[in-house]
C-alpha positions in Angstrom: 24.2 249.0 201.5 23.4 252.6 200.5 20.4 253.9 198.6 21.3 256.0 195.6 18.8 258.5 194.1 19.2 260.0 190.6 17.4 263.2 189.6 16.7 265.2 186.4 19.1 264.4 183.5 20.7 261.5 185.5 17.4 259.7 185.8 16.8 260.1 182.1 20.4 259.1 181.0 20.7 256.1 183.4 17.1 254.8 183.0 16.5 254.6 186.7 15.6 256.9 189.6 17.1 254.8 192.4 18.9 251.7 193.5 20.3 250.1 196.6 23.9 248.9 196.3 26.7 247.5 198.4 29.8 249.6 197.7 33.2 247.9 197.8 35.7 248.6 200.6 37.7 251.7 199.9 34.7 253.6 198.4 34.2 255.9 201.3 33.5 259.3 199.9 31.4 260.9 197.1 34.3 261.3 194.7 35.3 257.6 195.0 31.7 256.6 194.7 31.3 258.6 191.5 34.5 257.0 190.1 33.2 253.6 190.9 29.9 254.3 189.3 31.6 255.6 186.2 33.3 252.2 185.8 29.9 250.8 184.7 30.6 252.4 181.3 28.2 254.0 178.8 25.9 256.6 180.3 27.3 256.0 183.7 30.8 256.9 182.6 29.5 260.0 180.7 27.6 261.3 183.8 30.1 260.4 186.6 33.6 261.2 185.2 33.4 264.8 186.2 32.9 266.2 182.7 29.4 267.2 183.5 28.7 269.1 186.8 26.9 267.1 189.5 25.9 267.9 193.1 25.4 265.3 195.8 23.5 265.1 199.0 23.9 262.6 201.8 20.8 262.1 203.9 19.2 265.2 202.3 22.2 267.5 203.1 24.3 269.0 200.3 27.9 267.8 200.5 31.1 268.2 198.6 32.9 265.5 196.7 35.3 264.7 199.5 32.4 264.1 202.0 32.1 260.6 203.4 29.1 258.4 203.8 28.2 255.3 205.8 26.3 252.1 205.3 22.6 252.8 205.4 22.9 256.4 204.1 20.8 257.8 201.2 22.9 259.5 198.6 21.3 261.7 195.9 22.9 262.9 192.7 21.5 265.8 190.7 22.7 268.5 188.3 23.3 272.0 189.7 20.2 274.1 189.4 20.2 277.7 188.4 17.4 280.2 188.7 16.6 283.5 187.1 
């Protein structure tokens, strides 16, 4: 099981701020996790297909889409933040 956290527009679009899920075998990195989440359809597909920019953090460390994760990890998804 991994804990997923959703921030900003994701929380609004998906209607949840977090969930704990068991990911299927073969879903071992952020890119595959995003593709798997997109298969839920609707807002999930809109947010996780790569059309809208997303950042990810594993255990509170920013990571790239090819970064892996393990059972028990906390994975956060959020839009990129810009400042001015």
